[in-house]
Structures are given as structure tokens and as C-alpha cells.
N, C-alpha and C positions, 0 to 999 in steps of 0.2 A: 503493499499499500504506499508506504513511504517513498518508495523508488520512484513512484509516478502513479497518476491517477489510474485506477483500474488494476494495479499490481496486488495480487491477492496472497503474495507469500507473507509470512510472519515478519513484522517490522523489527523484530530481534532475530531474524534467521541466522545472522553470522553467528550468533551464540548457540545456536542449535538448542532452543529452549521451547517446548511445547505450549501451545496456546493456552492461556488462563493461568500461567505460572509465572512467579517474578523470578528475575536473575539472581543469583547469590549475591547477598551483601546489599540488596536494594529493597527499602520498606514501602515503595510506592509514593512517598511524600515528595512534592515537586516544589516546596517553598509556598508562596502565595497562590493558592490554586484559583483564584478569581480574577488573576491578571493577565488579560489576554491582549497582547501587543500587535496581533496582526490586524493588517487594514481590512481584510475580508475574512468572513468565517463562514462555515457550512451551516450556521444555525439561524433559524427564522423564528418568529415571535412565538414565545412559549404560551402554552394554554393551561389554565388551571381547571381541571375537569370537574364538573358537578353533574348530577343526573340530567338536569335540564340541557345543560350544554353538550353533555354527551349525545343525547339524542338529536339535538339540533344539528350538531356536527356531523353525525352519520348521515342524516337525512341530507344535510347539504352537500356533503361528500358524494354521495349518490346522484344527486341532481347535477352537480358539477361535471362529474365524470361522464354521464349520458350526454350532456350538452357538448362535451369535448370529444365525443365519440369513443370513449374509454369504458370497457366492460367493468361492471362493478366487481370488487374483489382482485383486480389487477394492481400493479404497481403505480403509484402516482408519480407524475413528472411536471415540473414547472414549465408552463408553457404549452402543455400537451405533449402527445406522444411524437417524438422526433422522427422524421422521415429519413428512412434509410437511403443514404446516398449510393453512388457508384463505388463499388469495391473492387480493385485490381485483382485478377487471378481468378479461374472459375471455381476452384475449390474453396478459396477464401471467401468469395461471394456467396456460395452455397452455404457454408457454415454460419456466416454472418446473418444471412436471411433467416435461417432457422433459430438461431439464438435471439435474434431480435423480435421474432413472432412470439417466442415463448416468453421472453421477459415483459413484453408490453402488451401481449393479447391473450395470456393464458392465466388462469387462477389457480392451476395445479402445479406444485412445486416438482412432482414427479417427472412432468415434461422436461424441465431443466436438468434434472437428475440423469435422465436418459441421454440427453445431449452431452452431459459431461462424460459419461461412459463412452459415447461414441467419438467423442473428439478430445482426446486426453490434453491437447494444447489449450484448450478452452475450459478444462475441468475446474479449474480454481475460480474462474469467473462465474460459471454455471452454478457451482455450489454456493457461492456468495449471494447470488441473486435469488436463488431457491431458498435460502436461509432468511433473506430479507422478507420474501414472500410469505413465508411461513410465519414469521414474526409478526407482519401485519395481520395475519388472520388469528393471532393469539395462541398459536402452538409454539409455546416456548420450548419444550424439550426438544421437538424436532428442529427448531430454530438453532437452539445452541449446539445440536450435533452437526447441522449442515454448515454453519458459520465457522465452526472450529475446523471442520474439514477442508473447507474453501482456503482457510488461511494457511493450512499446511501445504498448499500446492503452489506453483508457480505457473503463470500464463505465459504463452508463447507472444512474440511482438505483434501479431494480428490481433489478437485478443485485448491486449493492452490498448492498442491504438483505438479499436472498437469502443472500450470502455471510456477512454478520454473523450472521444467525440460525442458519443449517444447517451452515457450514463451520467454525465455531470448534474443533469437536472432532475434525476431520480430522487424523491423526497421520502422520507422514513419518519413516522411519527414516534419517536422513542420515549418511554416513560423513564425520566431519570430520577424521580423520586415519587412517593405516594401522591396521586392525583395530578402531578405536573408532567406534562408532556411537551417535547420540544421537536418541532420539525427539522430535520438534519438531512441536507444534501449529501449524495452519495460520496463518502469519503471514508477514511479510517475512523473517524469519530463515529459516523453512523453505524459502521460495522461493529466496533467494539463496545460502544454504548448499548446497542441491541443485543450484543452477545451478553454483556454484563447484566441487563435486566433478565434476560432469558434463564441466566444461571441462577440469578437470585428468586426468580419465581419457581424454580425447581428445587430450592433449598440449599443451593450451594454458594452462600454467602461469601466465603474466603476465596473461591475462584472468581467470583463475581467482581470482588474488589481487586484482585490481582489482575483481572482483564483490563482494568482501567490504567494500569501502570504505564508510562511512557507517553500518553497522549498529551497534546498541547494544552496548556492552562487555558481554561474557560469557566464560565459560571456553570454551564450544565455539566461539566466534568465534576466541578467542585462539589455541586449539589448530589450528584450521583455518589461520589466517593465519601462525602461526609454522612449521607444518609446510611450507606453501608457500614461505615466505621461506627456509627452510633448504635445500629442493629447489632453488631458485633461486641458491643461494650467498650469500643475505644475512644470513651468520652475525652480524655486528655488530648488525643490527636485532633478531635474535632474542634476543640476550644483552641488549639494552638493554630489550626489551619485558618480559622475565621477571625482571629485577632484583627481588630480595626475596621471590620466590615461594616458598610453604611448600606441603608435601604434605598438603592439607585433604582431598582426594578423589581418585579415580582420574583424573579429568580432569587435576587439577593435577600428578599423578604422571607422566601421559603428557607433560605440557607441560615438566615437569623433564628427561624423558629427551630431548626435543628440545633443551633448552637445554644438556644435558652434551655432546650430540654436536656442536652448533656451537661450544662453548668448546674441545672436543678438536680440532676442524678449525684453531681459531685458536691453538692451542697453549697454552691456558691450563689445564693439566692440573690444578692444585691447585683452582681453581674448579669444573671438571667433576667431580673427585672429590667436592666438597662436594655438588654437585645429586645425584649418584648416591647418596650416603649419606642425602640427605634423601628420596629414593624408598624406600629401604629402611627409613628410620626408622618410618615407620606400618606397624604389624603387619597391619592389615586391608586394606593395599594389594593389588589382584590379583595372583594368582600369576604371571600372564604378564608384568606390568609388573616385578615383582620379579625374574623370570627375565632379562628384557631388562637390567635394571640391573646384575646380576652378570655377564652377558656383557660389557656395555660397561666394566665395571670391569677385567676382564681385559684387554680390548683397549687401555684407557688405560694400563694397566702396560706393555703391549708397545710402546706409542707412545714412552711416556717412557723405556723401556729403550733404543730403538732411537736415540732423541736424544742420550742421556747416554753410551752406551756405544760406542766406536769398534771397529774390527777388532782393534786390539792388546789392548783392554780384554777382547774375547771370547777371544783367545789365551791371556792369562794366567790365566783362570778355569779351575777344575777340570772335567774331562770330565763328571763327574755334575752339576754345576751346570748346565753348557751343556745337557746333555741334558734336565734338568728344565725349564729355559726353554723348549726346543724343544717339549717336551710340551705345556706350557701354551699355547704360541702356536698349535700345531696344533689344540688343542681349542677354542680361542676363534675361530681361523679358520674351523673347521668348523661352529660355531655361526652365525657371521656368513653363511657360505655358505647353511646351512639356512633362516635367516630371510630372506634375499634370494631364494631360489628357491621356498620353500613356505610362508613365514610370512604371506603375503597370500592363499593360495589359498583359504582358508575364506570370504573376503569376495567372491569372484567369483560 
């Protein structure tokens, strides 16, 4: 991938390291993970999913695809499906035509798998696109297998030229954290972020975190990596990686929520409160993220109260005060239970 657009070989192939594993002596930490110095990036505007937005987005995507002449369930491309131009050589033209039709006109990854077995020089590219297609359908286990297989193979020159010309506009909607999706153009970021999410969904959190090592710094990468680190209990790493973060956009706000929860688990209630206040500072922050921040503030107050008040302190308080605190606690715990049980249902 890093050798050129469409190169499907492992980006650390010179070290002969399998996909999803970290090189020896590397922890995956890349300094400030949210500092992206590139003029151009493959990321498009993130989406905070809710049940209503998920339904509207699905219906809108189907309608847009039909108007653009694209079959529902096929891969999406910015500007519509690219038209295959003239390819030199009869054999190369035949392969390119078959692969092009399978990528943009089929909803079945098996068609690309068959082409990978038929044309070994194009196998890496075909497996990668089959993996992204399976990922777009929510088949995470199969997507992880196909993407890792594609990353372990090298394409020939014709396959790489085809990818550079015709696949640059392919868009994959990758879930970088719970309810946070980012459209990503075909690139190593699209492949490894999709692979990481697929591994996470199949219960391989450590491998999912390792798959992100070596990618260029960006907010989507930072959010994906810190969410996984928090899930694995690496709260100190999350706090160190998000130090000094400000609420510049919704991705930063989501990352601040991850930071606040890690600080809360570490017992740093003051710093956690500051992170939540930063989420609420920007008025244009997505309503769902602001609601999560308010819920986390209530839970933070409860945790701080549990730590500072003992049994005798509760006994000395007036019954009305105790009942008020109990009501707040019950409301906050019900919000937390709702988010745990139903908050991610719209992303399934």
C-alpha cells in the first residue's frame, strides 16, 4: 500500500511481519495521534450515527446509488462508477474488464475471490476489494480474513496501475468508534481501519489495536486507537495520547469523551470534568455527543460522591438530600444502561 496506491502488500513487508502484529520493540504509540500534517487526507466528514440517521442514511444511499446507476450493495465511488478506459494488451484488457465489473457491478465477494484465483497477479487487489465489500455488508469475520489475505500478497504492475487510476474514488464507511463512522477513500487507512474494526467486532481487540500501528497520524486513527486502548484497560496510554486536546470538531469531541472516561476510571475526577466541559464548550458539537457528556458528568459526580462520602456521612444528611442524590444516581445509571444495551443498535 505505501509503495503506491493499490499496492496490497504489507506496509512492513521488509520485516516479514504478519498482518495484525506489531514489530518487535514497537508499542504502536506515535506521539500526538491527532496531528495530521498532510495537505490532503483520504477522510471525509464523519457521521455520528443514531437510529434516525442510520435509517435516513441507508435510504438516501440507496436512492443516490439508483440515480447514479449503481446497484444497491455494491461499492461506492465518489463521482459515480469510473468508466473503464482503453487498456493496452489483449490479456490485460480482458483481466481489467472482468475485475472492473466485479468491483463496481457485483454485490458478491465470491466473484472477486474467483478472479483472484484465476489471475494470481491481481489476487492481492481482488482479495482487498472483496474484503472491503464484505465489510460494507457487515460481514466482519469474513472481511478480516479477506483483508489480511490481500495484504499478504503483492500485485503485478498492471493491477497497481489499474488501482491508481480507477480505485482512488472508492469510499468505505469505517466505524472508528462506537456510533462514529468516517467515509475513507481507498488507501491504506481505509484497509487497516476496516481491518481493525472487523477484528474488534470478532473479539480480537489486541490484534485490532496492532493493525493500526504505522498509519499516518489523524483524528480517525486516534479515535480508533484510543477507543481500543480504553477497551483493553490501557487508560494511562489514552490520557497520555490525548493530552492538550481541544474540541475542534466532532471527532475531537468523541476523543475527549474517551479521555474523560479513562480519567474517571483512574480516579482523576478534576481532569475528567475538564475534558467533559471541553466537549460541552463548542455549541456546534453533535447533540448525541453533548448528551453523552452530560450523562458522564452525572456519573462523575456520583463516583466522586461515593469516594468522599462514607456510611456515616450519608446517615448525617437530611432525608430530602439523600433522596435527591438517589434520584440523580438512578437517572444516570438508567442512561448508562440504555447506552450499553441500545446505544450501538443503530450501527448493527
